[in-house]
Every structure is written in C-alpha cells, then in structure tokens.
C-alpha positions in Angstrom: 26.6 -63.8 -26.6 27.2 -64.6 -30.2 30.1 -66.8 -31.4 31.0 -66.1 -35.1 32.9 -68.7 -37.1 32.7 -72.3 -38.3 33.7 -75.2 -36.0 36.1 -76.6 -38.6 38.4 -73.8 -37.4 40.3 -75.1 -34.3 40.3 -71.6 -32.9 36.5 -71.2 -33.1 36.0 -74.8 -31.9 38.1 -74.3 -28.7 35.9 -71.3 -27.8 32.7 -73.1 -28.5 33.8 -76.0 -26.4 34.8 -73.7 -23.5 31.5 -71.9 -23.7 29.7 -75.2 -23.5 31.7 -76.6 -20.7 31.2 -73.4 -18.7 27.5 -73.6 -19.3 27.4 -70.1 -20.9 24.6 -69.4 -23.2 25.5 -68.3 -26.7 24.2 -68.1 -30.3 26.4 -69.7 -32.9 26.7 -68.0 -36.3 28.8 -70.3 -38.6 30.0 -67.6 -41.0 32.9 -68.2 -43.3 35.7 -65.7 -43.5 35.5 -66.1 -47.3 31.9 -66.4 -48.3 30.5 -64.4 -45.3 33.3 -61.8 -45.0 30.8 -58.9 -45.5 28.7 -60.2 -42.5 31.8 -60.5 -40.3 33.4 -57.2 -41.1 31.0 -55.0 -39.1 31.9 -56.9 -36.0 35.6 -57.5 -36.8 37.4 -55.4 -39.4 40.0 -58.1 -39.7 37.3 -60.5 -40.8 38.9 -63.2 -38.7 37.3 -65.8 -36.5 36.6 -66.5 -33.7 34.7 -63.3 -33.0 32.6 -63.1 -29.9 29.9 -60.5 -29.5 29.0 -59.8 -25.9 25.5 -59.1 -24.7 26.3 -55.4 -24.4 27.6 -55.3 -28.0 31.3 -55.2 -27.2 33.3 -57.5 -29.5 36.2 -59.7 -28.6 38.6 -61.2 -31.1 41.4 -63.8 -30.9 40.7 -67.1 -29.2 43.1 -66.6 -26.2 41.7 -63.2 -25.4 38.2 -64.6 -25.6 39.0 -67.5 -23.3 40.7 -65.1 -20.8 37.4 -63.2 -20.7 35.3 -66.4 -20.3 37.5 -67.6 -17.5 36.6 -64.3 -15.6 32.9 -65.3 -15.8 33.3 -68.5 -13.8 34.5 -69.3 -10.3 38.2 -69.5 -10.0 38.1 -73.2 -9.2 36.3 -73.8 -12.6 38.8 -71.9 -14.7 40.5 -74.1 -17.3 43.9 -72.7 -17.0 45.8 -73.6 -13.8 46.1 -70.7 -11.3 49.3 -71.8 -9.6 52.9 -71.9 -11.0 54.6 -73.7 -12.6 51.5 -75.4 -14.0 50.0 -72.1 -15.2 52.9 -71.1 -17.4 53.3 -74.7 -18.6 49.7 -74.9 -19.6 49.9 -71.5 -21.4 53.0 -72.8 -23.3 51.2 -75.9 -24.4 48.2 -73.9 -25.6 50.5 -71.5 -27.4 52.3 -74.3 -29.1 49.0 -75.8 -30.2 47.6 -72.5 -31.5 50.9 -71.7 -33.2 50.7 -75.2 -34.8 47.2 -74.3 -36.0 48.4 -71.0 -37.5 51.1 -72.8 -39.5 48.6 -75.4 -40.7 46.2 -72.7 -41.8 49.1 -70.8 -43.5 50.1 -73.9 -45.4 46.6 -74.6 -46.5 46.1 -71.0 -47.9 49.5 -71.1 -49.6 48.2 -74.0 -51.7 44.7 -72.6 -52.2 45.5 -69.0 -53.1 48.7 -69.1 -55.1 48.9 -70.5 -58.6 52.6 -71.0 -58.1 53.3 -72.5 -54.7 56.5 -71.5 -52.8 58.3 -74.7 -52.1 60.5 -72.8 -49.6 57.4 -71.6 -47.7 55.7 -75.0 -47.8 58.8 -76.7 -46.4 59.2 -74.1 -43.7 55.6 -74.6 -42.6 56.0 -78.4 -42.7 59.2 -78.2 -40.6 57.5 -75.9 -38.0 54.5 -78.2 -37.9 56.6 -81.3 -37.4 58.7 -79.5 -34.7 55.6 -78.4 -32.7 54.0 -81.8 -32.9 57.2 -83.5 -31.7 57.5 -81.0 -28.8 53.8 -81.6 -27.8 54.4 -85.4 -28.0 57.4 -85.2 -25.7 55.6 -83.2 -23.1 52.4 -85.3 -23.2 54.5 -88.4 -22.9 55.7 -87.3 -19.5 52.2 -87.0 -18.1 50.2 -90.0 -17.1 47.0 -88.2 -16.1 43.8 -88.3 -18.2 44.2 -84.6 -18.9 47.3 -82.7 -19.5 47.5 -80.9 -16.2 45.6 -82.9 -13.7 42.2 -84.6 -13.3 40.0 -82.3 -15.3 40.0 -80.8 -18.7 41.8 -77.6 -19.5 42.2 -75.1 -22.3 45.5 -76.8 -23.3 43.7 -80.2 -23.7 41.1 -78.6 -25.9 43.5 -76.6 -28.1 45.8 -79.5 -28.8 42.9 -81.9 -29.8 41.1 -79.3 -31.9 44.3 -78.5 -33.8 45.2 -82.1 -34.4 41.7 -82.7 -35.8 42.1 -79.7 -38.2 45.6 -80.9 -39.4 44.3 -84.4 -40.0 41.4 -83.1 -42.2 43.0 -80.1 -43.9 46.3 -81.9 -44.6 45.7 -85.6 -44.8 49.0 -87.6 -44.4 51.0 -84.6 -43.3 51.2 -85.9 -39.7 50.7 -89.5 -38.8 49.5 -89.7 -35.2 50.7 -93.3 -35.2 54.1 -91.8 -34.9 53.0 -89.8 -31.8 51.3 -92.3 -29.5 50.8 -89.9 -26.6 49.1 -87.3 -28.8 47.1 -89.9 -30.5 45.7 -91.2 -27.3 45.1 -87.7 -26.0 43.2 -86.8 -29.2 41.1 -89.9 -29.1 40.1 -89.3 -25.5 39.1 -85.7 -26.2 37.2 -86.4 -29.4 35.2 -89.1 -27.5 33.8 -86.6 -25.1 30.2 -85.5 -25.7 31.2 -81.8 -25.9 33.8 -82.5 -28.6 31.2 -84.4 -30.6 28.6 -81.7 -30.2 30.9 -78.8 -31.1 32.2 -80.3 -34.3 32.2 -79.8 -38.0 34.1 -81.6 -40.8 36.6 -79.4 -42.6 35.0 -77.5 -45.4 37.6 -75.9 -47.8 36.6 -72.4 -48.8 35.3 -72.1 -52.3 
C-alpha cells in the first residue's frame, strides 16, 4: 500500500499510526497538496490527503473510510473502534469531534494564508467552533480514568484527538492553551510519548 500525504496533517498521521500499529506494510509518499498537487491528482482528483493506494491499484480517500478498511484487515479483537454499544457510537462521536475540530483548524489556517483580506466573521466562527469542540472533548475525557479513552488499549479516538491537538498547537500557537484543559493535556502527552507517535511525526510545515 502507498500512503500519500505529509504527517503534519492530523488526518494523514492518524492513518500512518494505525497502519503501523496494525503491522501493515506501506510506502509513505509525503506529498504536499500544494507543491505536489500534480502528483496527487492522478490518484485523487480532489488532491486531498490522506490518499491510500491499495496493492491492486484501488484508491481510498478520507481518513475515516481508510481506517474502516484497515480495520477489516485485522482480527476483530484488534480493531481500534469498539465493537459493542454504547462504546462504539461513543468512540465514533469522539473521533468525529476530533476530525471536525481538525477541519476547522485547517479552514482557519487557510483563511489567513490565502485571503489578503481576512474575514473576521469567519475567523471568529472557526475559533468558537474550535473552543466548543475542545471543551466537549475535555468534558468527556475528564469522566474517564483509563489510560486510553475507551479501555485498556489504544483506539482510533485516542489517535485522532492527540493528532489534532498537536496540529492546532503548531499551526495556531496560542489559540488553545492545553493548561486550561488538563484531561486533554494529559491524554496528548501520553499519546505523544508512545514510540509510534514519535515515529509517525512531522513538524508543521506551512505551504509556500
């Protein structure tokens, strides 16, 4: 398999971490959606990442779809989303909040990068959505004493939240102070200390 995209994207990073944890062999092509768009387009006409090229040439796009496929390649007891309710829908909700949070952070970054005149209305809307999502994640994590969000082993929700928090901290310094969110701060530090998080990692590189 070939994973396309840079690890400073939380969406690419969560896929790279899952592939590594599952022990699935893959080639990483750290192509930028800006400077390498012409390389990505033949695989994904949206020129978005992550893009995963399977061994048979089929192409998967969007991180949740990719993870759903990867889960099908491993034994059910190794899957990183819970299989039983209500934990399954709860984990899906946390992952969706995290990826939605990441989308808002990316949108806010590009608003400032691409527009000579920044929309204060849009910036404030994004900031409010980011603050709201972080507060919701903090409230949920604060109710759970386990090392991981949903039990005694790492899951997709754990990965998504930590990857997105890393991205926000680097792309928007000072926007969210994790000192104000102690449960999330502790969670992020635990995840980032894991060898797989250190291996699948890249400092944020703003597009030129």
